[in-house]
N, C-alpha and C positions, 0 to 999 in steps of 0.2 A: 503494500498499501504507499502512493506518495505521502513522504510526511509531510507536507503542507496540507495534507487531505483530512489523513488523525494522525491526533499527537498522544502517545500515550492510550490509546482505545479511546478516543474524548473528539466523536467526529467534526468536521467545522463546514458551518456555513459553506455553500458556495458562493456567495459575497466572496468571504473571504481567500477558499480557494483560486479564485478568476485574479482578486486581487495580488495574489502573490506570483500570480507565475505572469502577469503585467509587469510588476517589478523587475524582475529577474527579464522580462524583455530588453523593459525599457534601461541596462545600465548593457546587454549586449548591444542595442541600436547603441548607444552613446561610443563604448570602447573599445566594440570587437566578440566578435566569436573564436575565443583561440582553445575549442575544446579539442580541435583534432592537433594542440601543439605538443610536439615531445619534448618540454623543457629538459635538461639533463642538470643533475645534482651538482654541485661543484662544496666545498667548504673552507671558510676561511677563519683564522682566530680571532678571536674578543683579546688585546691585546687588558683591557680592562678588567675582565673577569680570567684570566691567565691560573690563579689561584687558586677554579676547579675547574680548568681543564677546557672549557666551552668553545664550542668550535659554531660558527655559525653559517648556513645553509644557505647557501645561493647557488644560480644559476651559470653554467659554465658550459662548456663545449663538449665533453666528455663524462659520462655519471662516475662519480668518487665512491669508493667502498664505505659504506662505512662502517665504524669497529663493532667487535660482536658482542658489548658491552653496550650496545648503542640504546641510548635513551631519547626523546625528542622531547622541546617543550615549546608547542603552539605557541605564537601568540599575536598580539597588532601592539601599534602603542597607540590608545591613548591614551592622554596624558600620561602621567609616572605611573599608574598604581599597575597594570597590567605586565608592566616590566618589574616591575619590584619583586610581582608575586612571583615569577618566572622567573629569575635571577635565585629566586628561593628556589624552590623546585627542584633549577640542575644546578644547585649550593647540596641540597640532601640526594638527589643522585650521583651525585662527585659521593657524598660521603660515605655511602652506602652502596659505595663499589662500580655505578656505572661511570659510562661517558657522556656526558650532557651534547644533545645538538640543537640548536635555537631558530626556532622557524618562525620569522616575522612575516605573517603572511600580505599583509603592506607595504612591504617593500621591495617587490618584485615590479619588473615591468609587463602586468600581466592582466588580463580583464577584472578577475575579481580583488586581481589588489588596488587595482584604480579605484573599485566601486567603495572598499573600504574606507580610504581617504577621503572621496568624499560625504560619503558620510561620520566620517568622522570628524572634518571641518565645519560639517554644521553643528555637529554633536555641541564641541567649542566654542564656535560663532555664538547658539545658544544659551551657552552657560557661561557666556558672557555682559551679555546682555540681562539676561537675569539678575544681574549685581545692577546692572545700571535702571533698572525698570521692574520696580516693584507689584509692578501690572502688569510686565507680562509675564513676571515669577507666582506671581499670584493664581495665572489666570490659563498658563501654562506650562510652564517649566515644571512647580510642584504638582501636580496633575498630572503630568504626563512620567513623572520620574517615577512616582508614587503607584499611581492607577494604572495610567495608561500601555507600560510596559510590562505590568501583573497580568494580564491581560493574556489568557490560551491563544485568541485567536491575532495578537502582535505577534506567534513564536512562528504561523504560517510563513510569513514576506520572509522571516529572515532565513526560514531553510529554506526558499528558492532561492535566494540571494547567495547562498551561502555554496549552492549547487556549481556558483561560479566559480571557487576556486581550486575544484577536482583535477583542474590539470595539472597545480604546480606536484601534487601528491603522481603524477604517474609514474615518475623513476624511483622514489620512497618505500622499499619493503612492508608490505600490507604490515607484518608480522613485532614490529618495533615497536619498544611500547614508549607511550605517546600522553602526552596529559598537554591541555587546554587549560590556557588559563583568561582565555575571552573564551564564551557561545559559538561566534564565530569558528576557529580553528575547531572547535571541538564535533561541530557538524558537517565541516568540511569532511576532517579526515570519518567522520561515521560515511558523509559520501561518497568516498575514495576506496571505500571498502577498508582500514585502517580496522584488526581487532582486538585492541588494546589500548581503547582508548577510556580516559578518566577526567572529567570535565570537571575541574574545577571553580565551584561558584566563588566570586570575591565578595558578594552582598551577603547581609543577617536578614534583609528584605524578599523575604522570595517572588519572585518574577516569571512570569513567560516568560518573559529576554532570552533564559538560562537557562530552558529547555533542550537540551537535544540527545533524542531518543537514542539510544541506541549505541550510548557512554556510559561509563558508570558514573554517576553525579556525586561529587564530594562535597559536604558543605563544614560551615568550620560551628556552627552552633545547636544548641539542641530548637532553638526559632526557629533557624533553619530546615532544619527536617522536618519537623512537623509539616508545616506550610509545603515542602516538597514532595511529603509522605503522602498529604491530602489533597493538593492542587486548590485548599478552600481559598476564596477568594478570586481565582483567575475566573471564574464567569459568574452569570447572575443564577444559574443552578450549579447542584452538584455534578463533581466529574471524580471519574477515577484519579487514581492516585499514580506517584511511579512508584510500584514493586520496589521491596527491600532487595535484590538484588542487583539493583540498579544506582540504591542509594547508598550513600555511608557518611557517618557524621565522624570527623577526624581531626580536632583541631585546627587550631590557627595555622597557620601556610605563614612560617617563617624561616629566615636562613638555620645551619647549619655552625654559620662563622657567629651569630647572634644568640645564640642557647649554649655554646659547648664550655663558656666562661660567666653565662650569666651573676652567677650567683658572688661571683668576688667582685661583676662589673656595678650591684646594689649594694654591695658592702663599703665599694669605694663613693659610691653615695654619698651614706649615709655617712661614711667618715669627711666629705664637706662637707656635708651641713652641719653636721657635731662640730668642727674646729671652725666655725664661722669662714668656710673657703666662698666668693661672690657662688648662686645658683647659678649653676651655666643652663642655658635655656636653648633649645632648638629649636629653628624657625623653619618651617621649609614658603616655598610658592611653590600652588600646583602646577601643575602641567598645562593645563587654560589660562595661570595667568587670574584665575580669579578670587576677590576677594580682599581685594588691594589696599580699600579704605579702610577695613577691623585693622587690616594687619597693621597698617600706616598709621594708625591709633593706638595701637599696642608700641609698633618699637619707640614712641613718639612717649608713652606714656613708661619706658624702660627704662629710659636717658637717664632719671636722675639716680635710678640704682646702678645702673654702671659707671657711673661718677662718681658714688660714695662707696664702687668694687662692692656691691652685694648682688649683682650680678652680671654675668657674662652671656653678649649674644652671638649668637655664630645661625648664619643666614644662609641659606643656600639654597640660593635664586635660581637652581638647575639651570636652564638652557635659556635663561630667560633674560638677558642682557642689558633689555628694554626695559627689564621691573623695577632692576638697581637702578639706572638711570634717573626710572619717575619716581624713587623713594630720594634720591640723593639730590632731587629738585622739588622735592615738597618738605624735608627736614634735613638742618645742617649735625650731618654729625663725621664723626671721621673712621673708618672702616680699615683694617687688615684686611688686603684684598688675597683673593687665590682665586684668579685669574687663568683658564686654564693650563693653569698647575697641580695637576693631581697626584705626582707624584709626594711634592712638596706639602700637599695636605697629608698624606700617609706619615711626612714626616713629623709634621705635628701635632697629630691624633696619637702617635707615641710618645714624644715628646711631655705630653698634658697628662699623661694617662696616670703616672703619678704625682706629673708637675702642677705649675701653675698656668691656671690661663684668664685672660685681662681684659674687657675691654668687646671690640664689634667685628666679632670675623667675616667677612663677608664671600662665598663662595660662586664661582659659576664655571660653566665648563659646558663647550661648545659640543663634546662628545655626548651623546645620548646615554651613553653606559654611568660618563665617569658623575655626568647629571643626578642618573638616579642612587647611584652607589655612595654620593657622596654624604649622604643623611644616611645608609645603611652605617659607614665609616665613622660615622661624632655620635651616631646612637650610642655605644659602651660607654664613649668617653663625657657627657653629658647626661645632665639632672631629670632636663623636662621636656618636652618635645610639644609643642607647640604646634597644633593639625587642625585642619578639617575632618569631619570624621568618614574619611574615606580607608581606603586599603590599611594605612595606617596605624588607625583602631586599634588594631589586633594586634600589632607589637609591643614588646616586651621593656618597659620603658614608661616610668611615668608620664602622665599627659594632662595637657589642657586642650576641652574642644574649643574648636573655630565654631561659629553658623555653620551647616552644614550646607553641601554645594547641588541642589539637586535629592528631591522627597528621600530616595532609598540610604541616603547616608545619615537619614535619623536613628535608625535602626544600630548604626555601627558604635553610635554615641549609646543608647537605652546599653548595650549589649559592656559595653568597657566599663558605664559607671557602675552595670551592676557586677561585675567579677571586681568593683574594688580598683583598678591600677590606671582610674582615669578620674577625668571630674567630668561632671552636667556641660552639656555644649550652652554651648554662653550663645545668643544668639544675635546682641547684642556688639560693640565696641565697652559703651559703658560697663556692660559686664563683663566680661573678657578681662578690661583691667581692672577690675573689683576683688577678684579670681586670682589675677598675678599677684596685687599688692597681696592677696590672705595671704598664698603656697610661699609669697618671701618670706613671711614675719611669724607665719604661726611653722615652729619646726618642725612640727613631727608630722603633719600632714604625708610632706612626700617617703619618707623614711617608713609611715605607713603601708602605701604603697608599694614599696620596693618589698617590704617582708610578704605582702600579696603576689606581688610576679614572681617571686620564687616558692608559695607554694602550690600559682598556678604549674609553674612547669615540674614542681613535682607530680599532678595530676595526670601530665599529659595533656598540657590547654595549647602548648605549642608545639606539638609535633605534628602535624598537619602537612608539610611539607614530605616527611615520609611514611607517612603513609599514603600519601598519594603516588609515592614510586613505590612502594612492596603493590599498594593496587595496579599498576601498571607492567608491572613484571610479574605477577598474579600468585603474587605470595599474600 
């Protein structure tokens, strides 16, 4: 049965199926039909990820042979989130003895890749507009991200569009273990006949958007498990849910490198606070550059703390130098810049692990892998992560949550708050700044979060990436 017509036993209306076919035909007309193309597979090393021996899958003249312990991480760049989760999967694969391969389906000169890039551009634009227009955010963006993407009918169009990605898989052996960190790479792999596909679902809010029948769905939380098990709220009428053999709750998707010495990282955090050292605050700029006004307000609010050596700021601008330029045009600050100096940033991390850090550090990298992984480098040596409740909501570091971007992120903040390693979501700059004041003056909150993180690790809460690897390889 066509996957746009019946989704986990739930037949879709003829109108929905027709719309899905029409969407696929639109992209073929716009970008061409490459269904008969014989794309040869080559590999290219990823220097930033040399510590996990990750190779990037690219097109070439002749097919190269995969390692006998190969595991593919299928992904797309949509902001930084899916790349970050993909690095976690590759890291866990390497830790468990497998050779990770990186497959970014948006990176090729292929019809399906162009479809992804177009949709990603539209998503990023809408995300930015939502931060500038309260009306657009209230009437369009919030409902779309919470209820629109939740509908099971939304899955039909994605299933049809993802068929356009099948040619990329033509020369990839079908039995290689495969973990997808976005639904399109999962759907594409299933359409292409891959036999060991794990669909790693990034959010805590269950949505039809993330369904990929034929893959094993791996979720991070009990809330997500129940939502997908029942498909409750995915349609006006009751639906058949995802069967147990296609759904597993595995825990949070975290890198091996962030877990291996986590207890000592937390110990050092508590010691810095007890010894009156400046609180190290890591701030991240999202891939879409949204939430700037709130970000600016917090930086301004923290400047007196920095001058009094009560706080140290690390701001990762990712690959968005324009956001850095915009920030310094709005507020007069002196920053220690690490711009396209990834090796020097690694040296800094080594220095401040046991040493001191003061002032404001600004980090920017043109290379996407360096831009994303700079946050990972800094997490073990900082005390508080300030972020919107997206993929970083699940990482093992004390967190302050800014306002969400898209209604689905609300439930990431709820999960973190209930686990005890995060603040509640702060929807306004005033509330975020008040929360910063509390965290900087009450010396007991961050240590309490650190203790809770240690407890969660003992419970296996952060083992999701390892478990996805085990599922993909059949263990």
